[in-house]
Each structure stands twice: as C-alpha cells, then as structure tokens.
ROGU-368159 format. One line per field, with one value per residue (C-alpha): x, y, z; residue in three letters. Coordinates in nm, 4 decimals. Example, Ala and Ser with C-alpha at 12.3 -4.5 7.8 and 13.67 -1.06 7.14 Angstrom:
// residues 2
xx (1.2300	1.3670)
yy (-0.4500	-0.1060)
zz (0.7800	0.7140)
residu (ALA	SER)
//
This chain:
// residues 468
xx (0.4797	0.2085	-0.1213	-0.3164	-0.6734	-0.7937	-1.1604	-1.3664	-1.6907	-1.9747	-2.3442	-2.2741	-2.0504	-1.6779	-1.6477	-1.4004	-1.3883	-1.5039	-1.8332	-2.0345	-2.1390	-2.5086	-2.5909	-2.9504	-3.2152	-3.1751	-2.7971	-2.7299	-2.9833	-3.0745	-2.8675	-2.5472	-2.5688	-2.6770	-2.3777	-2.1481	-2.2687	-2.2542	-1.8867	-1.8255	-1.8512	-2.1117	-2.3716	-2.5817	-2.9259	-3.0233	-3.3771	-3.3559	-3.6221	-3.5533	-3.6982	-4.0025	-3.9975	-4.2743	-4.3174	-4.0597	-3.8019	-3.8344	-3.8381	-4.1838	-4.1609	-4.2267	-4.5536	-4.7157	-5.0895	-5.1455	-5.2894	-5.0700	-4.7429	-4.8989	-5.0729	-4.7585	-4.5572	-4.7821	-4.7241	-4.3486	-4.3443	-4.5413	-4.3210	-4.0147	-4.1355	-4.2344	-3.9110	-3.6907	-3.8545	-3.8345	-3.4624	-3.3818	-3.5641	-3.3821	-3.0482	-3.1301	-3.2124	-2.8908	-2.6641	-2.7970	-2.6788	-2.3361	-2.1949	-2.4128	-2.6886	-2.7451	-3.0013	-2.9041	-3.1245	-3.0685	-3.1975	-3.2956	-3.4978	-3.8721	-4.0454	-3.7172	-3.8428	-4.1747	-4.0021	-3.7531	-4.0315	-4.2276	-3.9302	-3.8048	-4.1493	-4.1479	-3.7766	-3.7069	-3.4231	-3.3383	-3.1550	-2.8668	-2.7971	-2.9024	-2.6600	-2.7740	-2.6284	-2.7118	-2.8055	-2.7962	-2.9975	-3.0636	-3.3483	-3.1505	-3.0487	-3.4056	-3.5418	-3.2683	-3.2925	-3.6704	-3.6226	-3.3083	-3.0742	-2.7423	-2.7066	-2.4264	-2.4329	-2.2371	-2.0320	-1.7422	-1.5924	-1.5532	-1.7533	-2.0579	-2.0427	-2.0069	-2.3313	-2.5140	-2.3812	-2.4615	-2.8103	-2.9209	-2.6814	-2.5579	-2.9069	-2.8621	-2.4877	-2.5279	-2.6706	-2.4044	-2.2403	-1.9773	-1.9315	-1.8882	-1.6332	-1.7253	-1.4530	-1.6233	-1.3636	-1.3244	-1.6547	-1.9163	-2.2675	-2.3616	-2.0842	-2.0909	-1.8865	-1.9435	-1.9795	-1.6206	-1.4716	-1.3911	-1.4852	-1.1681	-0.9302	-0.9330	-0.7896	-0.5840	-0.8276	-0.5888	-0.6000	-0.9765	-1.0271	-0.7771	-0.9849	-1.3036	-1.1442	-1.0293	-1.3842	-1.5277	-1.2748	-1.3882	-1.7303	-1.5945	-1.6216	-1.2644	-1.3839	-1.6475	-1.5162	-1.4767	-1.5787	-1.3549	-1.5589	-1.4223	-1.0950	-1.0539	-0.9319	-0.6334	-0.6301	-0.2519	-0.2447	-0.4007	-0.1695	-0.0492	-0.4082	-0.4531	-0.3741	-0.3043	-0.4037	-0.4707	-0.7381	-0.8602	-1.0804	-1.1342	-1.3668	-1.3315	-1.6254	-1.6275	-1.8827	-1.7265	-1.5632	-1.8932	-2.0400	-1.8618	-1.9536	-2.1517	-2.4409	-2.4430	-2.7535	-2.5371	-2.2693	-2.3661	-2.4766	-2.1918	-1.9156	-1.7443	-1.7568	-1.6112	-1.3359	-1.2284	-1.2208	-0.9108	-0.8066	-1.0158	-1.3141	-1.5261	-1.6408	-1.7495	-2.0363	-2.3004	-2.6056	-2.7872	-3.1424	-3.0530	-2.8291	-2.5292	-2.2241	-2.2082	-1.9503	-2.0409	-1.8812	-1.8281	-2.0450	-2.2897	-2.5430	-2.3074	-2.1634	-2.5117	-2.5636	-2.2295	-2.3152	-2.6663	-2.5299	-2.2697	-2.5481	-2.6653	-2.7171	-2.8664	-3.1709	-3.3789	-3.7458	-3.6763	-3.3866	-3.3721	-3.2634	-2.9350	-2.7633	-2.5927	-2.9148	-3.0424	-3.1172	-3.4790	-3.5447	-3.8829	-3.9524	-4.2239	-4.5791	-4.6801	-4.3805	-4.2660	-4.0123	-3.6972	-3.3635	-3.0189	-2.6698	-2.5345	-2.3055	-2.5961	-2.8121	-2.5310	-2.4901	-2.8649	-2.8871	-2.5872	-2.7292	-3.0721	-2.9125	-2.7458	-3.0867	-3.1072	-3.4249	-3.5927	-3.4992	-3.5767	-3.5920	-3.3860	-3.4462	-3.1464	-3.2888	-3.0958	-3.1883	-3.0470	-3.0921	-3.1849	-3.3258	-3.7015	-3.6890	-3.4818	-3.7167	-4.0135	-3.8275	-3.7419	-4.1007	-4.2412	-3.9974	-4.0921	-4.4635	-4.4121	-4.2410	-4.3282	-4.1405	-3.8394	-3.6481	-3.7545	-3.7048	-3.6044	-3.4583	-3.5399	-3.9164	-3.9539	-4.1282	-4.0957	-4.2238	-4.4200	-4.7760	-4.7476	-4.5752	-4.3260	-3.9945	-4.1461	-3.8794	-3.8923	-3.8023	-3.4425	-3.3899	-3.0141	-3.0754	-3.2529	-3.4961	-3.2642	-3.4971	-3.5731	-3.2110	-3.0920	-3.3702	-3.2862	-2.9210	-2.9762	-3.2239	-2.9922	-3.0811	-2.7764	-2.5588	-2.3627	-2.6811	-2.7800	-2.6362	-2.3621	-2.2610	-1.9111	-1.6184	-1.3118	-1.0969	-1.3030	-1.0182	-0.8394	-1.0668	-0.8511	-0.5241	-0.6037	-0.4774	-0.7713	-0.9902	-0.7580	-0.9304	-1.2616	-1.2827	-1.5780	-1.5721	-1.8539	-1.9144	-1.7462	-1.4369	-1.4211	-1.4459	-1.1782	-0.9534	-1.0005	-0.9176	-0.5720	-0.4867	-0.5444)
yy (0.2244	0.4905	0.4162	0.6892	0.6192	0.8881	0.9789	0.8915	1.0469	0.7990	0.8748	1.2460	1.2788	1.2523	0.9364	0.7130	0.4323	0.1531	-0.0113	-0.2781	-0.5514	-0.6380	-0.9837	-1.0870	-1.2718	-1.0992	-1.0460	-0.6899	-0.5066	-0.1495	-0.1799	-0.2988	-0.0654	0.2306	0.1879	0.1480	0.4785	0.6456	0.5449	0.7306	0.4445	0.3324	0.1060	-0.1383	-0.2556	-0.5790	-0.5831	-0.9565	-1.0919	-0.8086	-0.8664	-0.6762	-0.5578	-0.5160	-0.2159	-0.3585	-0.4006	-0.7791	-0.9712	-1.0623	-1.4300	-1.4949	-1.6834	-1.7493	-1.8102	-1.8369	-2.1618	-2.1761	-2.0388	-1.7367	-1.6265	-1.6823	-1.4903	-1.1865	-1.2103	-1.2357	-0.9153	-0.7259	-0.8605	-0.7544	-0.3970	-0.3651	-0.5241	-0.3149	0.0077	-0.0942	-0.1665	0.1458	0.3736	0.2183	0.2632	0.6245	0.7050	0.5450	0.7049	1.0504	1.2069	1.0439	0.8313	0.6984	0.4369	0.1943	-0.0798	-0.4137	-0.6439	-0.9502	-0.9052	-1.2712	-1.2589	-1.2943	-0.9596	-0.7658	-0.4734	-0.4488	-0.4571	-0.1904	0.0398	-0.0205	0.0703	0.3690	0.5305	0.5617	0.6040	0.9464	1.1147	0.7904	0.5835	0.7131	0.4210	0.0784	-0.2105	-0.4941	-0.8171	-1.1846	-1.1542	-0.8751	-0.5858	-0.3899	-0.1895	-0.0839	0.2512	0.3301	0.2543	0.4432	0.7567	0.7575	0.8092	1.0203	0.7720	0.6305	0.2778	0.0271	-0.2763	-0.5836	-0.7454	-0.9864	-0.8716	-0.5751	-0.7640	-0.7837	-0.4114	-0.3306	-0.5166	-0.3332	0.0058	-0.0262	-0.1636	0.0606	0.2470	0.4958	0.6490	0.7398	0.8007	1.0713	0.8257	0.5558	0.5797	0.3106	-0.0346	-0.3227	-0.5811	-0.8965	-1.1549	-1.4825	-1.6968	-1.4975	-1.3296	-1.4858	-1.5777	-1.6055	-1.5661	-1.4481	-1.7177	-1.7242	-2.0382	-1.9993	-1.9786	-2.2746	-2.2689	-2.4611	-2.2297	-1.8917	-1.5968	-1.3060	-1.0173	-0.7404	-0.8018	-0.8426	-0.5137	-0.3437	-0.4627	-0.3351	0.0087	0.0178	-0.0634	0.2088	0.4634	0.4032	0.5262	0.8383	0.6931	0.7634	0.9255	0.6654	0.4438	0.0681	-0.1122	-0.4119	-0.6926	-1.0319	-1.1224	-0.7861	-0.8147	-0.5872	-0.2683	-0.2577	-0.5528	-0.3333	-0.0335	-0.1201	-0.0753	0.2646	0.5785	0.3488	0.4934	0.1423	0.0950	0.4499	0.5594	0.2641	0.1696	-0.1485	-0.3661	-0.5757	-0.8529	-1.1209	-0.9211	-0.7520	-1.0965	-1.0749	-0.7518	-0.6874	-0.5651	-0.8593	-1.0816	-1.3922	-1.2961	-1.5605	-1.8403	-1.8111	-1.6792	-2.0014	-2.1449	-1.8351	-1.7938	-2.1550	-2.1693	-2.2812	-2.1909	-2.3945	-2.4316	-2.2108	-2.3960	-2.2702	-2.5050	-2.5567	-2.6388	-2.3035	-2.3060	-1.9846	-2.1802	-1.9683	-2.1013	-1.9818	-1.9658	-2.0987	-2.2598	-2.6320	-2.7930	-3.0809	-2.8927	-2.8755	-3.2203	-3.3722	-3.1980	-3.3247	-3.6770	-3.6564	-3.5637	-3.8409	-4.0953	-4.0309	-4.2544	-4.2070	-4.3925	-4.4258	-4.5073	-4.7161	-4.9574	-4.9551	-4.5879	-4.6752	-5.0083	-4.9997	-4.9242	-5.2820	-5.3398	-5.3021	-5.0857	-5.0058	-4.7154	-4.4969	-4.5737	-4.6795	-4.9107	-4.7255	-4.9202	-4.7613	-4.9017	-4.8582	-4.9591	-5.2681	-5.0494	-4.8152	-5.1061	-5.2268	-4.8788	-4.8377	-5.1667	-5.0730	-4.7318	-4.8734	-5.1312	-4.8416	-4.6815	-4.4433	-4.6053	-4.3163	-4.2569	-3.8965	-3.7944	-3.4947	-3.2785	-3.4487	-3.8039	-3.9158	-4.0416	-3.9265	-4.1646	-4.0264	-4.1570	-4.1574	-3.8754	-3.6556	-3.7274	-3.6140	-3.2952	-3.2172	-3.2731	-3.0534	-2.7716	-2.7846	-2.7714	-2.4821	-2.2674	-1.8972	-1.7754	-1.6093	-1.6374	-1.5166	-1.8771	-2.1663	-2.4939	-2.6620	-2.6011	-2.5107	-2.1840	-1.8959	-1.5410	-1.5620	-1.6180	-1.9947	-1.9824	-2.2496	-2.2938	-2.5798	-2.8159	-3.0808	-2.9620	-3.0524	-3.2539	-3.1915	-2.8351	-2.6893	-2.4235	-2.1279	-1.9000	-2.1681	-2.2490	-1.8850	-1.7821	-2.0751	-1.9797	-1.6062	-1.6617	-1.8844	-2.2424	-2.4740	-2.3031	-2.6235	-2.7755	-2.4728	-2.2579	-2.0191	-1.7839	-1.6471	-1.5081	-1.7252	-1.5035	-1.5982	-1.8196	-1.4959	-1.4530	-1.7197	-1.5549	-1.1866	-1.0713	-0.8280	-1.1268	-1.2776	-1.4559	-1.4433	-1.0629	-0.9380	-0.5631	-0.3179	-0.1921	0.1360	-0.0460	-0.2562	0.0443	0.2261	-0.0810	-0.1265	0.2407	0.1902	-0.0660	-0.3604)
zz (9.5318	9.5465	9.3773	9.2035	9.0959	8.8578	8.8250	8.5161	8.3963	8.4521	8.4055	8.3776	8.6841	8.7541	8.9598	9.1336	8.8720	9.1027	9.0169	9.1951	8.9548	8.9571	9.0926	9.0390	9.2385	9.5707	9.5986	9.4728	9.6842	9.7658	10.0814	9.9138	9.6131	9.8230	10.0522	9.7486	9.6039	9.9445	9.9632	9.6344	9.3866	9.1345	9.2935	9.0933	9.1978	9.0289	8.8906	8.8196	9.0567	9.2989	9.6443	9.7639	10.1249	10.3818	10.6129	10.8529	10.5762	10.5682	10.2418	10.1150	10.0089	9.6405	9.6078	9.2730	9.2706	8.8950	8.7675	8.4568	8.3262	8.1578	8.4774	8.6839	8.4230	8.4675	8.8425	8.7867	8.5815	8.8456	9.1252	8.9220	8.8847	9.2503	9.3723	9.1451	9.2590	9.6240	9.6027	9.3983	9.6412	9.9321	9.7540	9.6689	10.0321	10.1570	9.8938	9.9860	9.6603	9.6568	9.3767	9.0965	9.0963	8.8117	8.7614	8.6082	8.3992	8.1842	7.8305	7.8233	8.1435	8.1120	8.0591	8.0584	7.8512	8.0342	8.3724	8.2626	8.1430	8.4625	8.6814	8.4828	8.4635	8.8416	8.9099	8.7615	8.9505	9.1306	8.8705	8.6581	8.4276	8.2983	8.2694	8.0477	7.9146	7.8542	7.4905	7.2338	7.3827	7.0635	7.2182	7.5257	7.3768	7.2733	7.6211	7.8070	7.5927	7.6327	8.0074	7.9886	8.1564	8.0415	7.9118	7.9635	7.7326	7.8373	7.5612	7.5391	7.2085	6.9772	6.7166	6.9451	7.0184	6.6497	6.5757	6.8542	6.7440	6.3757	6.4316	6.7172	6.9445	6.6838	6.7017	7.0724	7.1206	7.3853	7.6377	7.5931	7.9357	7.8844	7.7360	7.9789	7.8691	8.0617	8.0323	7.9357	8.1133	8.4349	8.5227	8.7449	8.6370	8.2712	8.0165	7.6575	7.4886	7.1141	6.9056	6.7880	7.1394	7.3604	7.7260	7.8148	7.6239	7.8027	7.6145	7.7441	7.8032	7.6982	7.3181	7.3353	7.5216	7.2919	6.9966	7.1628	7.2114	6.8480	6.7381	6.9625	6.8370	6.4784	6.5869	6.7623	7.1120	7.2253	7.5481	7.6310	7.9127	7.9012	8.2185	8.2864	8.4430	8.5382	8.7092	8.8856	9.2445	9.3217	9.1154	9.1513	8.9120	8.6417	8.6401	8.2865	8.1687	8.3331	8.1325	7.8400	7.4999	7.3662	7.6342	7.6973	7.9899	8.2194	8.5051	8.7121	8.8047	9.1208	9.1346	9.3538	9.6349	9.7330	9.8051	10.1383	10.3131	10.6277	10.4134	10.1735	10.2006	10.1448	10.3990	10.6556	10.4235	10.1712	10.3971	10.5041	10.1517	9.9850	10.2428	10.1891	9.8085	9.6215	9.2672	9.0248	9.2589	9.0319	8.7217	8.3810	8.3003	8.0243	8.2356	8.2578	8.1145	7.9301	7.6938	7.8001	7.9803	8.3395	8.6186	8.9612	9.2655	9.2092	9.4782	9.5166	9.3001	9.0020	9.0731	9.0403	8.7042	8.5727	8.6908	8.5449	8.2034	8.2148	8.2648	7.9104	7.6073	7.2618	7.1321	6.8189	6.7698	6.4583	6.4722	6.0923	6.1050	6.2758	6.2239	6.5621	6.7608	6.7755	7.1438	7.2566	7.5623	7.7136	7.9477	8.0938	8.2096	7.8570	7.8158	7.5057	7.3035	7.1630	7.0481	7.2010	7.1050	7.2783	7.4892	7.5669	7.6819	7.9074	8.0574	8.1114	8.2992	8.5137	8.6093	8.6844	8.9132	9.0959	9.1634	8.8682	8.7444	8.5623	8.1986	8.1024	7.7372	7.6219	7.3100	7.1475	7.1316	7.4358	7.7805	8.1107	8.4011	8.7428	9.0698	9.1106	9.3673	9.1361	8.8454	9.0562	9.1520	8.7894	8.6792	8.9571	8.8809	8.5139	8.5951	8.8409	8.5730	8.5950	8.2876	8.4500	8.1190	7.7764	7.6735	7.8938	7.7765	8.1105	8.1026	7.7288	7.8262	7.5793	7.6032	7.2788	7.1609	7.1920	7.5297	7.4249	7.2460	7.0498	7.1812	7.4511	7.8009	7.8818	8.2041	8.1893	8.3111	8.6170	8.7393	8.7782	8.9730	9.2309	9.3105	9.3064	9.5437	9.7707	9.7684	9.8214	10.1035	10.3044	10.2125	10.2118	9.9478	9.8863	9.7430	9.5332	9.2571	9.3750	9.0954	9.1428	8.9485	8.9021	9.1261	9.4328	9.5585	9.6476	9.9499	10.1153	10.0069	10.0638	10.4076	10.4219	10.5118	10.7728	11.0608	10.8776	10.8724	10.6686	10.5882	10.5480	10.1938	10.2912	10.4168	10.1017	9.8675	10.0642	10.0499	9.6743	9.6145	9.7710	9.5042	9.7380)
residu (UNK	UNK	UNK	UNK	UNK	UNK	UNK	UNK	UNK	UNK	UNK	UNK	UNK	UNK	UNK	UNK	UNK	UNK	UNK	UNK	UNK	UNK	UNK	UNK	UNK	UNK	UNK	UNK	UNK	UNK	UNK	UNK	UNK	UNK	UNK	UNK	UNK	UNK	UNK	UNK	UNK	UNK	UNK	UNK	UNK	UNK	UNK	UNK	UNK	UNK	UNK	UNK	UNK	UNK	UNK	UNK	UNK	UNK	UNK	UNK	UNK	UNK	UNK	UNK	UNK	UNK	UNK	UNK	UNK	UNK	UNK	UNK	UNK	UNK	UNK	UNK	UNK	UNK	UNK	UNK	UNK	UNK	UNK	UNK	UNK	UNK	UNK	UNK	UNK	UNK	UNK	UNK	UNK	UNK	UNK	UNK	UNK	UNK	UNK	UNK	UNK	UNK	UNK	UNK	UNK	UNK	UNK	UNK	UNK	UNK	UNK	UNK	UNK	UNK	UNK	UNK	UNK	UNK	UNK	UNK	UNK	UNK	UNK	UNK	UNK	UNK	UNK	UNK	UNK	UNK	UNK	UNK	UNK	UNK	UNK	UNK	UNK	UNK	UNK	UNK	UNK	UNK	UNK	UNK	UNK	UNK	UNK	UNK	UNK	UNK	UNK	UNK	UNK	UNK	UNK	UNK	UNK	UNK	UNK	UNK	UNK	UNK	UNK	UNK	UNK	UNK	UNK	UNK	UNK	UNK	UNK	UNK	UNK	UNK	UNK	UNK	UNK	UNK	UNK	UNK	UNK	UNK	UNK	UNK	UNK	UNK	UNK	UNK	UNK	UNK	UNK	UNK	UNK	UNK	UNK	UNK	UNK	UNK	UNK	UNK	UNK	UNK	UNK	UNK	UNK	UNK	UNK	UNK	UNK	UNK	UNK	UNK	UNK	UNK	UNK	UNK	UNK	UNK	UNK	UNK	UNK	UNK	UNK	UNK	UNK	UNK	UNK	UNK	UNK	UNK	UNK	UNK	UNK	UNK	UNK	UNK	UNK	UNK	UNK	UNK	UNK	UNK	UNK	UNK	UNK	UNK	UNK	UNK	UNK	UNK	UNK	UNK	UNK	UNK	UNK	UNK	UNK	UNK	UNK	UNK	UNK	UNK	UNK	UNK	UNK	UNK	UNK	UNK	UNK	UNK	UNK	UNK	UNK	UNK	UNK	UNK	UNK	UNK	UNK	UNK	UNK	UNK	UNK	UNK	UNK	UNK	UNK	UNK	UNK	UNK	UNK	UNK	UNK	UNK	UNK	UNK	UNK	UNK	UNK	UNK	UNK	UNK	UNK	UNK	UNK	UNK	UNK	UNK	UNK	UNK	UNK	UNK	UNK	UNK	UNK	UNK	UNK	UNK	UNK	UNK	UNK	UNK	UNK	UNK	UNK	UNK	UNK	UNK	UNK	UNK	UNK	UNK	UNK	UNK	UNK	UNK	UNK	UNK	UNK	UNK	UNK	UNK	UNK	UNK	UNK	UNK	UNK	UNK	UNK	UNK	UNK	UNK	UNK	UNK	UNK	UNK	UNK	UNK	UNK	UNK	UNK	UNK	UNK	UNK	UNK	UNK	UNK	UNK	UNK	UNK	UNK	UNK	UNK	UNK	UNK	UNK	UNK	UNK	UNK	UNK	UNK	UNK	UNK	UNK	UNK	UNK	UNK	UNK	UNK	UNK	UNK	UNK	UNK	UNK	UNK	UNK	UNK	UNK	UNK	UNK	UNK	UNK	UNK	UNK	UNK	UNK	UNK	UNK	UNK	UNK	UNK	UNK	UNK	UNK	UNK	UNK	UNK	UNK	UNK	UNK	UNK	UNK	UNK	UNK	UNK	UNK	UNK	UNK	UNK	UNK	UNK	UNK	UNK	UNK	UNK	UNK	UNK	UNK	UNK	UNK	UNK	UNK	UNK	UNK	UNK	UNK	UNK	UNK	UNK	UNK	UNK	UNK	UNK	UNK	UNK	UNK	UNK	UNK	UNK	UNK	UNK	UNK	UNK	UNK	UNK	UNK	UNK	UNK)
//
C-alpha cells in the first residue's frame, strides 16, 4: 500500500507534518532539533534547563553559587536564558533555512515567562514558534504575539482549550499555529490528567481529539492544525485520521523515537535500556514534584519511590482526636510524641527493624519510613533547591513573594532537576528518572532498530515519512 503524507501549514510555511517533541533538561538540543528541521520537519529546542556550551561546544556544568533559594533562582533564570539562546542559535545554523524551529517551555517551570521574554528578545528570525504545556498558559498568546511568533498550547481536552481561548487566545488568533493534543495516557513526561480522569483507565484518543476539533471549529479554527502527541510510532497506523473532516488538518509529534538517534545526547546512556523495553515497562506515576502525573521507564528510581510511599502510616498529635490512634510513637531529635493506630505501630516497628529507621513527615499527617542514608539525601536535595518549578511539593519552593507554598515539603517526591540532569548527562539511567512515552517498547519490535541500529535524525525523519 502506498503512503502519501500531505503537507500542512505550520508557523507560516507548508511543512511535512512531522514534529520533534520537546524534551527538557538537556535532551532536545540545538543539534537534534536543527537536524530535524534540516531534514524538512519541525524541530523543537527545549528551553527547560537548556545546556550552555563553551567555545569548544562542550556542556558547561550547572553550578549554583547562591546562598539561598532566591539567589539560586535568579541564577537558574539567567542560565535558562543563556542556554535557550545557545541551543536555538546552534539549531538555526544547522537547519540552514530548512523546516521550522520551535522552542518548548513548561508553564509551571520556575521563571517561565521571564525566560521566554529573555530568549525571544534576542532570537528574532531564529525561532518560529513556542510550544507550551504543563499548566494553563493563559499568557502564552500575549507573549508570542508581542514577538511575532506562533504559539502552540498543549492540552489534553477540548474543555481545556475552550478555557484558554475564551480567556486569552481569542485576542491573538492570527498567531495560534496549532493546538497540541497530548494524550495523558500515552505521552511521555508530564501528563494533563484532570481530576475527573483516572490514570489507570486510559481512554481512546479519537473521540477526545474529535471533541477538540469540534470545539476549535466553533471558534472558526477549522484550518488550524491539531498536533497529535503521544502514542505515535508508525504513521501508517493513523491513515484513518488523515484527511478526515472530523479531525481536520493534522501534524504528528514524535517525542520517544528521537531519543535514539546518533545526535541524541542520551543515545549511549539510554540506548540499551530503550532497545530492551517490553510493553508495560513505562509507568504513569504520581510522584512528580509538579503535582502532575508523569510517564517514565519503570526502573530502580521509580521502584524506590513506590516502595517509599508504601511504607506510610497516618498519625495524630492528639490521641483524643481519633479513637483508633492510641499507640504512642516518638521520633526525631526532640523525641516528639505522636499517636498511631495499633496496625500502624506494628508496621513502623517492622520497617525500622528492616533498616528504614527514619520517619519523615508528609503534608498529609503521615510518615514515610526510609533508611538513614536516603533521609540525608532527601534533606540535602530539599536544602539545595534552586526553584526550577513555579511551585514544588518536594521542597515547598514557590515563585512568589514568600518563596514558599506554605505547606510542608513532601518526602514522597524528589528533586526533578537533579535526577533529569543526572540522567541526561549519562549517570546510571536505571537509578534516575527516564521520561518516555508508553510506545517505547516498540524499539524492540521495530525492524528498523534490528541489531542495535541507531539512525541519524535524517534517517529517522525519512523513515517516518514512509509510514514506518
């Protein structure tokens, strides 16, 4: 069967509808996105903790010198601007006028708006569009139109887009390049599950995208493309969606397959793991300090978080407040007394006997029990916080006047920037966070990767364009 991939207008230019998904903290670089655009697609530079480069093109290690979170946060913003510009300029030079170049940010990252302004002020003629998700980026349209670039909001439902349109986007319709539908059960990284949706009950994407298109059509956006993100591997599997009036103009985003190219910074460190994954090895989990669910490879890093949360019991400071919390338990350097249930006391004693001797308080009046070494690591990571998120449940940082969420730091989570930097820069990926889409098991099944073959970006784009 022949496969015909029709062009779609993206960021002001008729394009092959193949887009590289932005992967933050050093994974979607100027090299990968530049090569993607050079091959005729739409490349995406991630401005989420983008790496700065020295004169020899080597990564400048991130080193914070600030004495407190506020000082380190200011450094983080400056590093983000410098890194984003460095990667965009590299991508622009490589693309040499081909394709389109977008920049990706997370709305909930620390200093997102300031970093965007800092990059766009200096990137005129280099960047064509802004992709943004992880939250409700109401000001995205205003920022994009100010610099004359297109904007690409990431949503997971027609309802979310409707809210964005009515509150903000209707004021700058000419710069709406497309709407990204990111499937919350299939895409890698952070996922936009709503409070009414269950993480363990995935829904068919077609009715959801059909609903999104119907919502867009009500606002006169019939010709504005939808970008399908999450679960896309072979384009031949999506022929029923193409040239379909219920879906309209369509672009396909690839986030997982570009992890394994010759240009990918995680090619060597992640390669063996990705090529050996089986279906179900990517887990949708609740541990991210953003408060969102996220999809990552199930490894020792995630296993430890699951185990940490399972070693959890409730407590109360006043045994009168709960009739079943009658057992005294003392913890911490001040020997603070609280009360547990009889079963909770039994569990605590069992875990402590197993070496999990540190009881850490959560914001929900529970303890989690961890080993002394893990407790020291958690405490150090919380103290080293640099404000990489607008608000973080792990460290209780918030980008506000008080510099805090007002809640206790949550030891059931983790420092996301630390582990993503470790993973991207080659430190034992099995012990760090590995974001990935749920279709990653297809690396092991796809004959394109037989005998461990890893393509260049150009070879991958050419392969995808054939339908395979």
